[in-house]
C-alpha positions as CSV (number, residue, x, y, z in Angstrom):
1,M,81.2,-54.2,29.3
2,D,80.6,-50.7,28.1
3,I,76.9,-50.7,27.5
4,D,76.9,-47.1,26.5
5,A,79.2,-47.5,23.8
6,L,76.8,-50.0,22.3
7,I,73.8,-47.5,22.2
8,S,72.3,-46.4,18.9
9,Q,73.0,-43.0,17.3
10,R,68.9,-43.1,17.2
11,C,68.6,-43.2,21.1
12,R,71.4,-40.9,21.5
13,E,69.7,-38.2,19.7
14,L,66.4,-38.6,21.4
15,D,65.6,-36.8,24.7
16,T,63.2,-38.4,27.4
17,S,59.9,-37.0,27.0
18,G,59.4,-33.8,29.2
19,I,56.0,-34.9,30.5
20,R,57.2,-38.4,31.6
21,R,60.1,-36.9,33.5
22,I,57.8,-35.1,35.6
23,F,55.4,-37.8,35.7
24,E,58.2,-39.5,37.3
25,L,59.3,-36.7,39.6
26,G,55.6,-36.4,40.9
27,A,55.7,-40.2,41.7
28,Q,58.6,-39.0,44.2
29,L,56.7,-36.1,45.9
30,N,54.5,-36.4,48.9
31,D,51.0,-35.7,47.7
32,P,51.8,-33.0,45.1
33,I,49.2,-31.0,43.5
34,N,49.9,-32.7,40.1
35,L,48.6,-30.6,37.1
36,S,50.9,-32.1,34.7
37,I,49.2,-35.4,33.3
38,G,46.7,-35.5,30.7
39,Q,45.0,-38.5,32.1
40,P,41.3,-38.5,32.9
41,D,40.2,-38.7,36.6
42,F,37.2,-40.5,35.8
43,P,36.9,-44.5,35.8
44,V,36.3,-46.6,32.6
45,P,32.4,-46.7,32.4
46,D,31.2,-50.0,33.6
47,E,29.7,-51.4,30.5
48,I,33.2,-50.9,28.7
49,K,34.9,-52.8,31.7
50,A,32.4,-55.7,31.6
51,A,32.8,-56.3,27.8
52,A,36.5,-56.5,28.4
53,V,36.0,-58.7,31.5
54,D,33.5,-60.9,29.4
55,A,36.0,-61.4,26.7
56,I,38.8,-62.4,29.1
57,N,36.4,-65.0,30.3
58,A,35.4,-66.2,26.8
59,N,39.0,-66.7,26.1
60,H,39.6,-63.8,23.8
61,N,43.2,-63.8,24.8
62,G,45.3,-64.7,21.9
63,Y,46.5,-63.0,19.0
64,T,43.9,-61.1,16.7
65,L,44.5,-60.0,13.0
66,S,47.2,-57.6,13.0
67,Q,44.7,-55.1,11.6
68,G,42.2,-56.0,14.4
69,I,39.2,-57.8,15.1
70,P,36.6,-57.5,12.4
71,Q,33.7,-56.4,14.8
72,L,35.6,-53.5,16.1
73,R,36.9,-52.6,12.9
74,K,33.2,-52.5,11.4
75,R,31.9,-50.6,14.4
76,C,34.7,-47.9,13.9
77,A,33.8,-47.6,10.5
78,K,30.0,-47.4,11.1
79,Q,30.8,-44.4,13.4
80,L,32.8,-42.5,10.6
81,H,29.9,-43.3,8.3
82,D,27.3,-41.8,10.5
83,E,29.4,-39.1,11.7
84,L,31.4,-37.8,8.6
85,G,29.8,-39.7,5.7
86,W,32.7,-42.0,4.9
87,P,31.9,-45.4,3.2
88,D,30.7,-47.7,5.8
89,S,32.6,-50.7,4.3
90,I,36.1,-51.7,4.9
91,A,38.3,-52.4,1.7
92,A,39.8,-55.6,1.4
93,P,43.5,-55.8,1.7
94,G,45.2,-55.0,-1.4
95,K,42.0,-53.6,-3.0
96,T,41.8,-50.1,-3.8
97,E,38.6,-49.9,-5.4
98,G,34.9,-50.6,-4.3
99,G,34.6,-47.6,-2.1
100,G,35.7,-49.1,1.0
101,I,38.0,-47.4,3.6
102,G,41.1,-48.9,5.0
103,L,40.8,-49.1,8.8
104,I,43.3,-50.4,11.4
105,I,43.3,-50.9,15.1
106,T,46.4,-49.8,16.8
107,S,48.2,-49.7,20.1
108,G,46.6,-46.4,21.0
109,T,46.8,-43.3,19.0
110,S,50.5,-43.0,19.6
111,G,50.9,-46.5,17.9
112,A,48.8,-45.3,14.7
113,L,51.2,-42.2,14.6
114,Y,54.3,-44.2,14.8
115,L,53.2,-46.6,12.3
116,M,52.1,-43.6,9.8
117,N,55.5,-42.0,10.1
118,M,57.3,-45.2,9.5
119,A,55.0,-45.8,6.4
120,L,55.3,-42.6,4.9
121,L,58.9,-40.9,5.9
122,S,62.0,-41.9,3.9
123,P,65.4,-40.4,5.2
124,G,65.1,-36.4,4.7
125,D,61.3,-36.3,4.1
126,E,59.5,-33.8,6.0
127,I,56.1,-33.9,7.8
128,I,54.6,-30.4,9.1
129,I,53.5,-30.2,12.4
130,P,51.8,-27.5,14.7
131,D,53.9,-25.5,17.2
132,P,53.0,-26.1,20.1
133,Y,52.9,-29.7,19.4
134,F,52.3,-32.9,21.2
135,V,55.5,-34.1,22.4
136,A,55.7,-37.2,20.4
137,Y,55.5,-35.6,17.1
138,P,58.9,-34.5,16.5
139,A,60.3,-37.6,18.1
140,M,58.4,-40.0,15.7
141,A,59.4,-38.1,12.7
142,K,63.2,-38.6,13.7
143,L,62.6,-42.1,14.5
144,A,61.6,-42.6,10.9
145,Q,64.6,-40.6,9.8
146,G,62.5,-37.9,8.7
147,R,62.1,-34.3,9.8
148,A,59.2,-32.4,11.6
149,V,58.8,-29.0,10.1
150,R,57.1,-26.7,13.0
151,C,54.4,-24.4,12.0
152,D,54.5,-21.3,14.2
153,T,50.9,-20.7,15.6
154,Y,51.5,-18.1,18.1
155,P,49.8,-16.1,19.6
156,D,46.3,-17.9,18.8
157,F,47.7,-21.2,18.6
158,R,45.7,-21.9,15.2
159,M,47.2,-24.0,12.5
160,T,45.8,-22.5,9.3
161,A,46.4,-23.0,5.6
162,E,47.9,-19.7,5.3
163,R,50.8,-20.6,8.0
164,I,51.0,-24.2,6.4
165,E,51.5,-23.3,2.6
166,P,55.1,-21.5,2.7
167,L,56.4,-24.6,4.9
168,I,55.7,-27.1,2.0
169,T,58.4,-28.0,-0.1
170,E,59.1,-31.1,-2.5
171,R,60.3,-33.1,0.7
172,T,56.7,-32.7,2.5
173,K,55.0,-35.9,2.7
174,A,52.3,-34.9,5.2
175,V,50.8,-32.2,7.3
176,L,49.7,-33.3,10.9
177,L,46.8,-31.5,12.4
178,N,45.4,-31.9,16.0
179,S,42.3,-30.3,16.7
180,P,41.3,-30.4,19.6
181,A,45.0,-29.8,20.4
182,N,47.2,-30.9,23.0
183,P,48.7,-28.8,24.8
184,T,46.5,-25.6,23.9
185,G,43.1,-27.1,23.7
186,V,42.4,-25.1,20.4
187,V,39.6,-26.4,18.3
188,L,39.4,-25.5,14.4
189,T,36.4,-24.1,12.5
190,R,34.9,-26.1,9.7
191,E,36.3,-23.5,7.2
192,E,39.7,-23.7,8.7
193,C,39.7,-27.5,8.3
194,A,38.3,-27.3,4.7
195,Q,41.0,-24.9,3.8
196,I,44.0,-27.1,5.1
197,L,42.4,-30.1,3.3
198,E,42.2,-28.0,0.1
199,L,45.8,-27.1,0.3
200,C,47.0,-30.5,1.0
201,R,44.9,-31.7,-2.1
202,S,46.4,-29.1,-4.5
203,K,49.8,-29.9,-3.2
204,G,49.3,-33.8,-3.6
205,V,50.3,-34.0,0.3
206,L,48.6,-36.2,2.8
207,L,46.5,-34.6,5.6
208,V,46.8,-36.6,8.7
209,S,44.0,-35.7,11.3
210,D,44.9,-36.6,15.0
211,E,41.4,-36.4,16.7
212,I,42.3,-38.4,19.7
213,Y,39.9,-35.6,21.6
214,S,37.0,-35.3,18.9
215,E,34.4,-36.4,21.5
216,F,36.0,-34.4,24.3
217,T,34.9,-31.0,22.8
218,F,33.0,-28.3,24.9
219,A,29.6,-27.1,23.5
220,D,30.8,-23.7,22.6
221,A,33.4,-24.7,20.3
222,A,31.8,-28.2,18.9
223,A,29.7,-28.5,15.7
224,E,26.4,-30.5,15.2
225,T,27.0,-34.0,13.8
226,P,24.7,-36.6,13.0
227,V,25.8,-38.5,16.0
228,G,25.9,-35.4,18.4
229,L,28.5,-32.6,19.1
230,R,32.0,-33.2,17.8
231,A,34.9,-31.1,17.1
232,P,34.8,-29.8,13.4
233,S,36.8,-32.4,11.2
234,P,38.4,-32.1,7.8
235,A,37.3,-35.7,7.3
236,S,33.6,-34.3,6.9
237,V,34.5,-32.7,3.7
238,S,33.2,-34.9,0.5
239,G,35.6,-37.6,-0.7
240,S,38.1,-36.6,2.2
241,H,38.7,-40.7,3.1
242,E,40.6,-40.6,-0.2
243,D,43.1,-38.1,1.1
244,I,42.9,-38.1,5.0
245,L,44.5,-40.5,7.5
246,L,42.1,-40.1,10.3
247,I,43.4,-41.2,13.7
248,R,41.4,-41.6,16.8
249,G,41.4,-43.4,20.1
250,F,39.4,-44.7,23.2
251,G,41.8,-43.8,26.0
252,K,41.0,-40.1,26.5
253,S,37.4,-40.3,26.0
254,F,36.5,-43.2,28.3
255,G,39.3,-43.1,30.7
256,C,41.0,-46.2,29.6
257,T,44.5,-44.6,28.7
258,G,46.2,-47.7,30.0
259,W,44.5,-50.2,27.6
260,R,46.2,-48.5,24.6
261,M,43.5,-48.7,21.9
262,G,43.2,-46.6,19.1
263,F,42.7,-46.7,15.3
264,A,43.6,-45.2,12.1
265,A,41.2,-45.1,8.9
266,G,41.8,-43.7,5.3
267,P,43.6,-44.7,1.9
268,E,43.6,-48.4,2.0
269,A,47.2,-48.4,0.2
270,L,48.4,-46.6,3.4
271,I,46.5,-48.7,5.8
272,R,47.9,-51.9,4.2
273,E,51.6,-50.7,4.7
274,M,50.9,-49.6,8.4
275,T,49.4,-53.1,8.7
276,K,52.5,-54.7,7.3
277,L,54.4,-52.5,10.2
278,Q,52.5,-53.5,12.7
279,Q,53.0,-57.3,12.1
280,Y,56.7,-56.5,13.0
281,S,56.0,-54.3,15.8
282,Y,52.9,-54.3,18.0
283,V,51.7,-57.4,16.4
284,C,48.2,-56.4,17.3
285,A,46.3,-54.4,19.8
286,P,45.2,-56.0,23.1
287,A,42.7,-58.8,22.0
288,P,40.4,-58.7,25.1
289,L,40.5,-54.7,25.1
290,Q,39.5,-54.8,21.4
291,Y,36.3,-56.4,22.4
292,G,36.1,-54.2,25.4
293,C,35.9,-51.3,23.2
294,M,33.1,-52.5,21.2
295,S,30.4,-50.9,23.5
296,A,32.3,-47.6,23.8
297,Y,30.3,-45.7,21.1
298,D,27.2,-46.8,23.3
299,V,28.5,-44.6,26.1
300,D,27.1,-41.1,26.6
301,I,29.9,-39.0,27.8
302,T,28.2,-35.4,27.5
303,E,27.8,-35.0,31.4
304,L,31.4,-35.6,31.8
305,V,32.4,-33.2,28.9
306,D,30.2,-30.6,30.9
307,T,32.0,-31.2,34.1
308,Y,35.4,-30.4,32.4
309,R,34.0,-27.4,30.8
310,A,32.9,-26.0,34.2
311,R,36.6,-26.7,35.3
312,R,37.6,-25.0,32.3
313,D,35.3,-21.8,33.0
314,M,36.9,-21.8,36.6
315,V,40.6,-21.8,35.6
316,L,40.0,-19.2,33.0
317,G,38.2,-17.0,35.8
318,E,40.7,-17.3,38.1
319,L,44.1,-17.2,35.9
320,G,42.5,-14.8,33.3
321,K,42.7,-12.0,36.1
322,V,46.7,-12.3,36.3
323,T,47.9,-13.3,32.7
324,E,46.7,-14.3,29.3
325,V,45.0,-17.8,29.1
326,F,44.1,-19.3,25.7
327,E,40.3,-20.3,26.0
328,P,40.2,-24.1,25.1
329,G,37.5,-25.5,23.0
330,G,38.2,-29.1,24.2
331,A,40.6,-31.6,25.7
332,F,41.8,-31.4,29.4
333,Y,44.1,-28.6,29.2
334,C,44.9,-24.8,29.6
335,F,47.9,-23.3,28.1
336,V,49.0,-20.5,30.2
337,K,51.4,-17.4,29.5
338,V,54.1,-16.6,31.8
339,P,53.8,-12.8,32.5
340,E,56.6,-10.7,30.8
341,K,56.6,-8.8,34.1
342,L,57.9,-11.6,36.2
343,G,60.8,-11.8,33.6
344,M,61.1,-15.5,33.5
345,T,61.0,-18.4,31.3
346,S,58.2,-21.2,31.5
347,Q,60.9,-23.6,32.9
348,E,61.8,-21.0,35.7
349,F,58.1,-20.6,36.4
350,F,57.9,-24.5,36.6
351,E,60.6,-24.5,39.2
352,R,58.8,-21.7,41.3
353,A,55.7,-23.6,41.0
354,L,57.5,-26.8,42.3
355,E,58.7,-25.3,45.4
356,R,54.8,-25.1,46.2
357,N,54.4,-28.6,45.4
358,V,52.6,-27.9,42.2
359,L,53.4,-29.8,39.5
360,L,52.8,-28.4,35.7
361,I,54.3,-28.7,32.1
362,P,56.8,-26.1,31.1
363,G,56.1,-24.9,27.4
364,N,59.3,-26.1,26.1
365,A,58.3,-29.6,26.3
366,F,55.8,-28.6,23.6
367,S,57.5,-25.9,21.5
368,S,60.3,-24.1,20.5
369,K,59.5,-21.3,22.5
370,D,59.6,-21.0,26.4
371,T,56.6,-18.4,27.1
372,H,53.5,-20.6,28.3
373,F,53.1,-23.6,30.4
374,R,50.2,-26.6,30.3
375,I,48.2,-27.3,33.3
376,S,45.8,-30.4,33.0
377,M,42.2,-30.0,34.1
378,A,42.1,-33.8,34.6
379,V,42.5,-33.6,38.5
380,A,40.1,-34.0,41.5
381,E,38.2,-30.3,41.6
382,D,39.4,-29.8,45.1
383,K,43.1,-30.1,44.1
384,L,42.6,-28.2,41.1
385,K,41.5,-25.3,42.7
386,R,43.9,-25.4,45.2
387,G,46.6,-25.6,42.4
388,V,45.0,-22.7,40.5
389,A,45.2,-20.5,43.6
390,I,48.7,-21.1,44.0
391,L,49.5,-20.4,40.4
392,A,47.3,-17.2,40.4
393,E,49.5,-15.8,43.4
394,L,52.5,-16.8,41.5
395,L,51.5,-15.1,38.1
396,G,50.5,-12.1,40.1
397,G,54.0,-11.6,41.3
């Protein structure tokens, strides 16, 4: 049988993620200096692990409601109320009045993004994304038969209302914002966030705010909220729960990326459609891990974030001597420019680094341009220092 002839056009039009290809390459190398994967190098806090184990032993191992267990949904809603001033009640399914928000627990933030695209985009519809972007953004729009319109944010990587407005058309359904951003680490200001929300409101376009790294924001870029330092969010604007789909998760902040735990909150009418789609796809997020994440908001990760800030400062100090490095305000990444004097693309520089047993992600995995590369600081410090030293040597020519 010719299986290739049976493969759908949908799959044929998608490339394997550049990040996953390099992840698989790293597994084949002998002890590489792997600066490619954005996976925290700290263990899941004990109290979160214990809560998941307790849930398994208490036989919370079956299906949950598609929108998630009520206890975790209420805890997430309380966090959004305390931090952003959103209503602390959850709207009943099918009800759009009463001041509550829609909220669904998803299989990671990627699950939330997939459901959002499927719920919003009809064939030919558009969603505006930043360039550089998280690798899944354009692929998910394509899976929904829509189109991701790229907003060029070079050279400062700030997705602003001024840059977004010319891209809005009659087919635009949403603007997708990511702050702190992957791969650049950029953190937008309160004013920039508010201006983007105002633009979207004026155009009747939904603002989707992907805030997977909201708690992993360095103090010099964060804003003070009632629950501590966080990245400024458009969701802090009054009444924003009616105009924003807010997507957050637990994996990056608490080291449980493999648990696949996230949530989406916002207009109940949209959450209702996403829940319908979840019934026919993921069914529900993993039951015992939902119970495990109940205790996540009681864990203080300030010390961990400070550790990553020190790593950032080391990377900037070393690589900044030989090339341009954008200073990230959050997340785990540095986005580094390949000096023009080297006369090579980021893909070519990736191959040069690979010869020295250093893995990174070339910028063409995240962008229509091929001028920068991403390194992850989520790696043991001794390895990070060795890798940065090799990169500095290569970048210096």
